[in-house]
LOTOR-826962 format. One record per residue: x, z negated, y negated of N, C-alpha, C in turn; residue number from 1. Coordinates in steps of 0.02 Angstrom, whole numbers, plus 50000, padded with zeros to 5 digits. Each point is the difference from the previous one (the first is absolute). Last residue first. Layout:
residues N
X  Z  Y  X  Z  Y  X  Z  Y  NUM;
...
END
This chain:
residues 334
51295  49101  49657  50061  49986  50037  50057  49982  49955  334;
49790  50066  49913  49994  49933  50030  50064  49983  50039  333;
49981  50215  49904  50008  49951  49948  49998  49929  50030  332;
49957  50181  50142  50070  50001  49980  50013  49945  49948  331;
49779  50042  50067  50037  49966  50053  50075  49995  49983  330;
49859  50122  49859  49987  49928  49993  50037  49961  50053  329;
50006  50234  50009  50039  49976  49943  49991  49926  49990  328;
49871  50106  50164  50071  49999  50021  50043  49974  49943  327;
49768  50030  49960  50013  49944  50046  50074  49995  50017  326;
49931  50187  49876  49998  49939  49959  50015  49939  50042  325;
49978  50205  50109  50062  49998  49962  50003  49938  49956  324;
49802  50038  50117  50054  49981  50047  50067  49998  49964  323;
49808  50074  49879  49996  49929  50017  50058  49978  50044  322;
49977  50227  49948  50015  49965  49938  50002  49924  50014  321;
49926  50137  50174  50072  50009  49990  50024  49961  49936  320;
49768  50015  50050  50033  49955  50047  50076  50001  49990  319;
49870  50150  49876  49988  49932  49977  50035  49949  50044  318;
50014  50226  50063  50037  49989  49939  49989  49929  49974  317;
49877  50079  50188  50069  49983  50016  50040  49984  49938  316;
49779  50070  49970  49999  49937  50038  50072  49979  50014  315;
49971  50211  49906  49990  49946  49951  50000  49932  50034  314;
50013  50190  50138  50062  49991  49962  49993  49945  49947  313;
49809  50061  50129  50051  49966  50041  50063  49988  49960  312;
49748  50011  49911  50059  50043  49996  50058  49964  50036  311;
49761  49930  49909  50005  50035  50064  50056  50052  49998  310;
49902  49825  49835  50070  50009  50017  50011  50032  50069  309;
49788  49931  49888  50038  50032  49946  50070  50022  50022  308;
49729  49948  50106  50072  49989  50005  50038  50041  49948  307;
49749  49898  50004  50034  50064  49985  50074  49988  50004  306;
49746  49876  50068  50073  49996  50002  50029  50070  49989  305;
49764  49906  50011  50025  50040  49945  50076  49999  49996  304;
49843  49897  50165  50034  49958  49951  50026  50040  49939  303;
49877  50109  50180  49965  49936  49988  50033  49958  49946  302;
50093  50216  50062  49929  50008  49982  49969  49933  49980  301;
50224  50006  50078  49995  50041  49939  49930  50004  49975  300;
50041  49894  50203  50025  49957  49944  49997  50040  49934  299;
49943  50119  50199  49953  49946  49986  50020  49957  49941  298;
50138  50181  50090  49944  50022  49959  49954  49942  49980  297;
50215  50020  50136  49990  49952  49945  49941  50021  49956  296;
50131  50027  50248  49944  50033  49967  49978  49951  49945  295;
50254  49997  50108  49935  49973  49979  49952  50055  49981  294;
50210  49986  50185  49986  50027  49935  49928  49980  49981  293;
50202  49974  50201  49948  49960  49966  49992  50026  49929  292;
50134  50054  50260  49976  50024  49935  49944  49956  49973  291;
50133  49946  50201  50031  50063  49979  49980  50020  49929  290;
50013  49738  50074  49956  50057  50012  50034  50064  49975  289;
50107  49752  50090  49993  50050  49947  49953  50057  50021  288;
50079  49806  50137  49943  49985  49956  49991  50050  49943  287;
50243  49971  50110  49936  49981  50031  49946  49987  49947  286;
50200  50174  49955  49988  49928  49999  49934  49985  50034  285;
50170  50218  50049  49940  49976  49966  49999  49922  50001  284;
50241  50113  50017  49938  49998  50038  49943  49974  49958  283;
50191  50120  49864  49999  49947  50050  49934  50004  50040  282;
50173  50149  49807  49939  49994  50041  50006  49945  50053  281;
50122  50015  49751  50013  50005  50072  49936  49992  50040  280;
50117  50056  49737  49939  49979  50034  50008  50016  50075  279;
50159  49975  49754  49995  50015  50072  49934  49973  50027  278;
50042  50085  49739  50014  49945  50044  49985  50019  50073  277;
50040  50115  49764  49984  50027  50066  50015  49948  50053  276;
49931  49988  49727  50045  49974  50052  49979  50030  50068  275;
49886  50015  49783  50059  50042  49997  50052  49980  50052  274;
49768  49914  49945  50060  49960  49990  50063  50043  49990  273;
49785  50104  50038  49994  49954  49943  50064  49963  49985  272;
49988  50143  50192  49995  50038  49937  49998  49954  49940  271;
49998  49904  50215  50066  50031  49987  49998  50038  49935  270;
49798  49912  50074  50045  49946  49978  50069  50026  49986  269;
49843  50148  50094  49983  49986  49929  50044  49945  49973  268;
50021  50053  50229  50024  50056  49959  49987  49987  49926  267;
49916  49843  50152  50073  49997  49999  50027  50056  49955  266;
49770  50000  50042  50019  49944  49956  50075  49996  49993  265;
49914  50155  50153  49987  50020  49931  50020  49946  49950  264;
50014  49952  50231  50052  50049  49980  49990  50025  49929  263;
49836  49860  50095  50061  49962  49987  50056  50047  49977  262;
49756  50089  49952  50039  49978  50059  50061  49960  49978  261;
49750  50026  49884  50069  50019  49991  50039  49974  50060  260;
49723  50052  49916  50051  49974  50045  50069  50026  49985  259;
49755  49951  49862  50053  50048  50010  50055  49969  50043  258;
49804  49889  49906  49974  50053  50042  50050  50056  50013  257;
50020  49782  49874  49989  50063  49962  49967  50055  50042  256;
49963  49721  50019  50051  50050  50013  49984  50063  49963  255;
49873  49768  50081  50042  50010  49941  50056  50047  50019  254;
49733  49929  50097  50069  50023  50011  50036  50008  49933  253;
49784  49829  50047  50026  50063  49972  50071  50014  50024  252;
49754  49838  50029  50066  50015  50026  50021  50068  49975  251;
49810  49788  49922  50017  50069  50018  50070  50003  50030  250;
49776  49834  49894  50061  50002  50040  50013  50071  50023  249;
49866  49908  49770  49993  50029  50066  50067  50001  50036  248;
49927  49950  49758  49989  49946  50047  49983  50027  50070  247;
50045  50105  49770  49955  50024  50052  49982  49947  50051  246;
50149  49956  49809  49942  50036  49975  49949  50015  50055  245;
50208  49885  50045  49967  49963  49947  49935  50033  49979  244;
50137  50105  50162  49971  49940  50026  49962  49961  49946  243;
50121  50189  49935  49942  50019  50040  49965  49938  50028  242;
50203  49973  49885  49946  50016  49954  49937  50019  50037  241;
50195  49964  50125  49977  49937  49972  49942  50011  49952  240;
50104  50189  50089  49964  49965  50054  49972  49933  49972  239;
50139  50127  49861  49935  50033  50007  49959  49964  50052  238;
50219  49928  49976  49960  49982  49941  49931  50032  50001  237;
50150  50058  50170  49981  49930  50006  49958  49977  49941  236;
50097  50218  50002  49944  49996  50046  49976  49928  50007  235;
50195  50045  49875  49939  50018  49963  49939  49996  50044  234;
50210  49970  50099  49982  49942  49958  49936  50014  49962  233;
50094  50175  50122  49971  49950  50045  49977  49940  49960  232;
50117  50166  49885  49933  50025  50019  49965  49951  50046  231;
50221  49951  49943  49957  49993  49942  49929  50026  50012  230;
50173  50020  50169  49977  49932  49990  49953  49992  49941  229;
50019  50232  50136  50041  49963  49951  49968  49932  49987  228;
49983  50142  50233  49963  49986  49940  50043  49957  49953  227;
50014  50170  50237  50036  49954  49955  49962  49994  49934  226;
49955  50068  50268  49971  50012  49934  50032  49949  49954  225;
50109  50106  50238  49964  49946  49967  49975  50024  49931  224;
50123  50081  50257  49969  50020  49937  49959  49942  49972  223;
50226  50039  50183  49935  49972  49985  49976  50018  49930  222;
50164  50168  50133  50004  49931  49975  49929  49977  49979  221;
50045  50223  50086  50017  49951  50052  50005  49928  49975  220;
49932  50210  49882  50073  49995  50005  50021  49945  50050  219;
49762  50058  49973  50038  50063  49987  50075  49994  50006  218;
49861  49830  50148  49993  50018  49930  50042  50062  49985  217;
49969  49832  50202  49963  50062  49996  49982  50019  49928  216;
50225  49856  50074  49930  49990  49988  49964  50070  49998  215;
50243  49932  50030  49961  50038  50049  49924  49988  49994  214;
50194  49892  49890  50003  50071  49979  49960  50043  50047  213;
50050  49718  49929  49957  50051  50032  50009  50069  49971  212;
50089  49811  49862  49970  49979  50063  49951  50051  50026  211;
50227  49986  49839  49936  50037  50003  49969  49985  50068  210;
50196  49874  49833  49973  50015  50066  49932  50034  49995  209;
50225  49989  49832  49928  49986  50005  49976  50021  50069  208;
50256  49910  49906  49957  50055  50021  49927  49977  50001  207;
50181  49861  49921  50040  50059  50015  49957  50061  50017  206;
49931  49802  49824  49999  50011  50072  50039  50064  50014  205;
49992  49927  49781  49988  49935  50031  50000  50004  50076  204;
50026  50179  49825  50057  49977  50038  49990  49933  50033  203;
49846  50149  49869  50041  49955  49957  50061  49973  50038  202;
49840  50135  50112  50030  50042  49948  50045  49959  49954  201;
49875  49887  50159  50052  50037  50035  50036  50045  49949  200;
49815  49886  49926  50057  49953  50006  50057  50032  50041  199;
49801  50122  49975  50033  49993  49935  50060  49952  50003  198;
49867  50033  50194  50032  50063  49982  50039  49991  49935  197;
49866  49821  50072  50060  50007  50042  50039  50064  49983  196;
49794  49965  49893  50048  49950  49978  50066  50006  50040  195;
49818  50136  50064  50027  50021  49935  50054  49951  49975  194;
49883  49951  50206  50044  50059  50004  50032  50016  49933  193;
49929  49749  50067  49967  50061  49976  50051  50058  49998  192;
50051  49768  50054  49981  50040  50058  49969  50067  49979  191;
50175  49779  49901  49949  50051  49990  49988  50040  50064  190;
50095  49756  49931  50009  50046  50057  49947  50054  49997  189;
50005  49854  49823  50069  49988  50022  50019  50045  50059  188;
49819  50071  49807  50007  49962  50064  50072  49992  50019  187;
49866  50102  49804  50058  49955  49993  50007  49957  50061  186;
49862  50224  49868  50013  49966  50064  50065  49960  49995  185;
49887  50028  49770  50009  50048  50054  50008  49962  50064  184;
49981  49979  49703  49980  49976  50066  50013  50056  50050  183;
50059  50032  49776  49991  49926  49996  49988  49970  50068  182;
50035  50240  49917  50047  49964  50044  49999  49925  49991  181;
49855  50174  49903  50050  49973  49956  50053  49959  50039  180;
49811  50102  50108  50033  50053  49964  50055  49977  49955  179;
49930  49881  50234  49976  49999  49931  50040  50052  49960  178;
50006  50061  50250  50011  49938  49963  49970  50007  49930  177;
49994  50117  50277  50012  50006  49929  50009  49931  49968  176;
49841  50042  50221  50069  50012  49981  50007  50003  49925  175;
49826  49962  50238  50011  49984  49931  50073  50008  49981  174;
49825  50100  50197  50069  49979  49987  50014  49991  49926  173;
49756  49962  50077  50043  50043  50038  50072  49982  49978  172;
49773  49837  49990  50057  50035  49971  50031  50047  50050  171;
49752  49884  49962  50045  50020  50054  50056  50045  49971  170;
49824  49803  49904  50035  50062  49982  50051  50015  50055  169;
49760  49850  49970  50062  50008  50037  50031  50067  49981  168;
49816  49820  49879  50022  50069  50010  50066  49999  50038  167;
49773  49818  49964  50070  50019  50007  50009  50074  49999  166;
49819  49770  49943  50009  50072  50010  50075  50017  50001  165;
49799  49782  50004  50071  50019  50008  50005  50075  50015  164;
49792  49877  49982  50032  50001  49934  50072  50023  50001  163;
49859  49974  50200  49982  50057  49959  50032  50003  49931  162;
50064  49901  50244  50000  49970  49933  49986  50056  49949  161;
50003  50055  50230  49977  49931  50004  49994  49967  49932  160;
50086  50221  50017  49931  49999  50024  49971  49929  50001  159;
50227  50034  49945  49958  50028  49947  49927  50005  50018  158;
50160  49928  50161  49991  49949  49948  49955  50027  49944  157;
50065  50147  50173  49954  49949  50025  49984  49948  49946  156;
50162  50165  49949  49935  50032  50010  49948  49948  50021  155;
50224  49933  49984  49970  50010  49935  49930  50030  50005  154;
50127  49975  50199  49982  49936  49971  49964  50008  49934  153;
50092  50190  50098  49939  49978  50037  49976  49933  49973  152;
50203  50080  49916  49945  50042  49975  49934  49980  50034  151;
50195  49897  50075  49981  49975  49934  49943  50041  49972  150;
50093  50070  50206  49968  49933  50008  49975  49974  49933  149;
50130  50196  50001  49931  50013  50023  49963  49933  50007  148;
50228  49989  49952  49962  50019  49941  49927  50016  50018  147;
50154  49952  50171  49990  49939  49961  49960  50014  49936  146;
50063  50183  50139  49948  49958  50031  49987  49937  49961  145;
50177  50143  49932  49934  50031  49987  49944  49958  50030  144;
50217  49924  50046  49989  50001  49928  49931  50027  49984  143;
50079  50009  50224  49973  49935  49979  49987  49995  49925  142;
49987  50242  50117  50052  49949  49993  49968  49935  49975  141;
49881  50207  50030  50046  50004  50057  50057  49950  49994  140;
49720  50035  49913  50071  49991  49983  50043  49999  50061  139;
49758  50082  49930  50031  49992  50066  50076  49992  49988  138;
49751  50034  49865  50060  49961  49994  50028  49986  50069  137;
49846  50218  49913  50003  49937  50037  50066  49964  49989  136;
49891  50158  49810  50038  50008  50063  50003  49932  50034  135;
49907  50041  49779  49955  49994  50057  50034  50008  50068  134;
50108  50030  49783  49986  49929  50012  49955  49988  50060  133;
50151  50224  49999  49951  49970  49956  49989  49926  50018  132;
50219  50181  50027  49957  49952  50034  49949  49968  49951  131;
50131  50257  50011  50000  49932  49970  49947  49956  50031  130;
50039  50085  50173  50044  49990  49941  49983  50054  49949  129;
49902  49878  50249  49991  50048  49946  50045  49980  49942  128;
50000  49874  50199  49983  50064  50028  49998  50054  49947  127;
50157  49772  49984  49933  50027  49987  49989  50069  50032  126;
50150  49779  50048  50014  50072  50000  49932  50035  49993  125;
50007  49764  49901  50041  50018  50058  50022  50073  49996  124;
49864  49858  49843  49974  50060  50032  50039  50018  50063  123;
50055  49819  49847  49940  49982  50037  49974  50060  50040  122;
50184  50010  49844  50019  49985  50070  49939  49980  50041  121;
50002  50038  49761  49981  50058  50041  50018  49990  50073  120;
49947  49787  49835  50051  50049  50017  49972  50058  50041  119;
49935  49776  49813  50000  50020  50069  50050  50057  50009  118;
49926  49803  49814  50054  50049  50014  50001  50015  50074  117;
49789  49905  49842  50045  49990  50056  50049  50058  50009  116;
49825  49861  49814  50030  50065  50014  50055  49989  50052  115;
49771  49863  49901  50059  49996  50042  50026  50071  50015  114;
49806  49830  49855  50032  50066  50001  50068  49996  50036  113;
49855  49807  49967  49951  50053  50011  50033  50069  50009  112;
50047  49713  50030  50030  50063  49980  49951  50057  50017  111;
49978  49747  50031  49956  50046  49965  50034  50061  49972  110;
50085  49817  50147  50010  49990  49929  49966  50055  49959  109;
50000  49993  50241  49987  49930  49982  50003  49986  49925  108;
50061  50213  50087  49928  49990  50008  49981  49929  49979  107;
50228  50051  50003  49966  50038  49947  49924  49989  50003  106;
50135  49911  50170  50008  49961  49938  49964  50035  49942  105;
50006  50116  50202  49960  49938  50008  50003  49958  49937  104;
50140  50188  50015  49929  50019  49989  49955  49940  50003  103;
50227  49965  50051  49991  50017  49930  49928  50017  49986  102;
50060  49962  50223  50003  49937  49963  49989  50012  49924  101;
50016  50189  50141  49939  49962  50015  49998  49937  49958  100;
50196  50121  49994  49948  50034  49961  49933  49965  50010  99;
50179  49931  50130  50006  49975  49931  49951  50033  49954  98;
50003  50073  50224  49981  49929  49997  50005  49974  49928  97;
50065  50228  50031  49932  49988  50022  49978  49927  49991  96;
50222  50083  49939  49953  50050  49975  49928  49987  50018  95;
50182  49851  50071  50003  50011  49927  49945  50046  49975  94;
50015  49953  50235  49995  49937  49963  49996  50013  49926  93;
50038  50181  50144  49932  49977  50005  49989  49935  49961  92;
50218  50083  50009  49957  50046  49962  49927  49980  50004  91;
50164  49882  50125  50010  49989  49928  49952  50042  49959  90;
50007  50033  50233  49971  49934  49984  50003  49986  49925  89;
50105  50198  50095  49927  50003  49988  49968  49934  49981  88;
50241  50117  50019  49980  49933  49979  49925  49997  49985  87;
50111  50200  50075  50042  49950  50033  49981  49929  49981  86;
49883  50185  49908  49999  50012  50071  50040  49947  50037  85;
49993  50005  49762  49937  49973  50029  49998  50009  50075  84;
50178  50094  49872  50006  49928  50008  49938  49969  50033  83;
49996  50228  49940  50046  49989  50056  50008  49926  50015  82;
49869  50059  49808  49970  50021  50064  50043  49984  50059  81;
49985  49870  49763  50045  50044  50034  49975  50018  50069  80;
49907  49841  49823  49982  50072  49996  50043  50048  50039  79;
49881  49734  49935  50060  50029  50030  49985  50073  50014  78;
49881  49848  49798  49998  50023  50069  50070  50021  50023  77;
49841  49945  49765  50048  49961  50040  49993  50018  50075  76;
49860  50081  49810  50055  50042  50026  50043  49963  50051  75;
49746  49991  49854  50041  49971  50054  50051  50049  50027  74;
49834  49926  49779  50030  50061  50029  50054  49977  50049  73;
49767  49884  49870  50062  49995  50038  50023  50069  50023  72;
49820  49858  49810  50019  50060  50036  50068  49991  50033  71;
49897  49831  49870  49940  50027  50029  50016  50065  50040  70;
50122  49754  49883  50006  50066  50032  49932  50023  50027  69;
50098  49803  49858  49932  50029  49998  50001  50071  50027  68;
50185  49837  49990  50002  50062  49961  49931  50034  49995  67;
50029  49796  50122  50038  49988  49937  49998  50062  49956  66;
49901  50009  50220  49962  49956  49953  50037  49995  49932  65;
50103  50123  50174  49937  50033  49982  49962  49958  49949  64;
50193  49906  50094  50018  50056  49954  49937  50035  49976  63;
49976  49833  50163  50019  49970  49936  50016  50054  49947  62;
49957  50068  50221  49940  49974  49970  50014  49971  49931  61;
50183  50070  50130  49961  50057  49977  49937  49978  49964  60;
50132  49832  50098  50035  50031  49944  49960  50058  49972  59;
49918  49891  50194  49995  49957  49940  50034  50032  49939  58;
50017  50119  50211  49934  49996  49971  49994  49958  49939  57;
50197  50137  50117  49994  49931  49974  49934  49995  49962  56;
50084  50203  50096  49969  49958  50050  49995  49927  49979  55;
50107  50173  49869  49928  50011  50000  49964  49957  50052  54;
50232  49925  49874  49977  50043  50053  49923  50007  49999  53;
50194  49948  49791  49964  49973  50055  49977  50052  50049  52;
50071  49964  49723  50040  50004  50061  49961  49969  50058  51;
49923  50118  49760  49991  49942  50042  50039  50011  50064  50;
49978  50108  49730  50027  50002  50067  49990  49933  50035  49;
49890  50168  49780  50023  49935  50026  50025  50007  50072  48;
49997  50200  49799  49954  49952  50031  50033  49937  50023  47;
50145  50227  49989  49946  49976  49958  49959  49949  50038  46;
50194  50102  50097  50013  50013  49929  49949  49969  49954  45;
50104  49981  50254  49939  49976  49967  50013  50005  49924  44;
50171  50049  50159  49950  50054  49999  49936  49981  49963  43;
50187  49851  50049  50012  50043  49941  49949  50056  49994  42;
50007  49854  50190  49970  49967  49941  50008  50043  49938  41;
49981  50101  50251  50052  49976  49953  49968  49972  49937  40;
49933  50048  50286  49993  50016  49929  50056  49971  49959  39;
49971  49960  50234  50025  50068  49990  49994  50021  49927  38;
49954  49779  50053  50036  50016  50064  50027  50071  49998  37;
49866  49864  49831  50066  50030  49987  50039  50013  50064  36;
49767  49917  49955  50050  49953  50028  50071  50026  49994  35;
49763  50035  49844  50049  50032  50044  50048  49947  50026  34;
49783  50063  49818  50015  49951  50052  50045  50033  50051  33;
49914  50048  49730  50035  50022  50059  50014  49941  50046  32;
49829  50080  49799  50026  49937  50024  50031  50016  50068  31;
49927  50156  49771  50015  49992  50070  50028  49931  50015  30;
49832  50095  49804  50059  49958  50009  50013  49993  50074  29;
49876  50208  49844  49994  49943  50046  50062  49958  49997  28;
49969  50209  49877  49966  49944  49971  49986  49941  50046  27;
50123  50214  50037  49928  50014  49993  49962  49939  49974  26;
50235  49993  50048  49992  50054  49952  49928  50017  49986  25;
50056  49843  50167  50015  49973  49935  49989  50052  49946  24;
49980  50071  50220  49946  49954  49984  50010  49971  49929  23;
50171  50133  50091  49943  50038  49973  49940  49957  49984  22;
50193  49897  50099  50018  50032  49936  49941  50036  49967  21;
49974  49918  50217  49999  49946  49952  50018  50025  49931  20;
50020  50151  50176  49929  49987  49985  49994  49943  49949  19;
50213  50049  50080  49977  50056  49959  49926  49989  49980  18;
50097  49847  50149  50029  49992  49933  49979  50056  49953  17;
49935  50004  50232  49966  49948  49962  50026  49993  49928  16;
50107  50148  50156  49936  50026  49976  49967  49947  49955  15;
50212  49933  50088  50004  50068  49971  49933  50023  49970  14;
50026  49736  50016  50025  50053  50041  49996  50068  49965  13;
49915  49784  49927  50070  50007  49984  50033  50055  50042  12;
49768  49927  50024  50010  50037  49938  50072  50005  49976  11;
49862  49898  50193  50054  50047  50013  50018  50040  49938  10;
49769  49914  49971  50043  49972  50052  50054  50051  50019  9;
49844  49953  49779  50035  50054  50034  50046  49969  50053  8;
49772  49935  49830  50051  49977  50047  50029  50059  50037  7;
49888  49984  49747  49993  50031  50067  50056  49976  50044  6;
49866  49932  49748  50054  49992  50048  49984  50031  50067  5;
49924  50058  49735  49976  49979  50065  50058  49996  50049  4;
50021  49963  49727  50007  50047  50056  49970  49972  50063  3;
49921  49941  49742  50044  49979  50054  50001  50054  50055  2;
49958  50041  49732  49963  49991  50064  50048  49985  50056  1;
END
């Protein structure tokens, strides 16, 4: 039996590559569309690869037709909060305008199922923590605002075109790596706390900067809900299955409902690596919220999502295995 082709935009990136891996494992064929601006061709372990941009309507349309695509999982986006504050035009162009162009092409080519990579940044500084999906979207940075625009677009399009259904997954802090160290974060300029901490432990950086020690949290550092990449990937496959079976548009939080402070993550990284690396307190970064923790009851109830890796040390251990592998590969290339 032929595999159903699923278009994965940004599938050569961190999250997209894990989802493409799992799609293949579940009997689908991932068709990865990526311009490799931040992704890596080596991350595409299975399926087909198309080099290009999501704003290239003719290319996207041709890809949909050639592969008989009926489902799309959209990751391609700019994701650095601090960078969005200084470069808002780029973020609105890539995350909002290009998403509009992609959705328009999907509608024109009879795409019925669309899973959107959104973010907890849409909530801004929530009044209630853990934050439910019903909380108002009041983002405090251009990154979050650009994602809100796309969610609003999808909502309106799903009303105007009854055959089109979407699920927006609002991620909290994604971390960790493939358990066999086949995939992980491979950014040239990493911004994720865990990656920076582990690369500091490896000696790539002289110190780890801790942005903010005066937040209204128990230890003064920002609190986040860290979710292992494999649990997040599983949520995407459940979302795709829901769209195929239920044909309803929904929004779900993806997180464990447990907050971990930056200081806790640093302490755990030191324990896992056995390296007492230097961490230096710095001023807060613009656009950062003090605390973001998911109320994830809805995705558990509606999609039957059962997280398997809600363990901070395990998350760090998988990332540590990946980072050590990357370092060895860099040595060989030199």
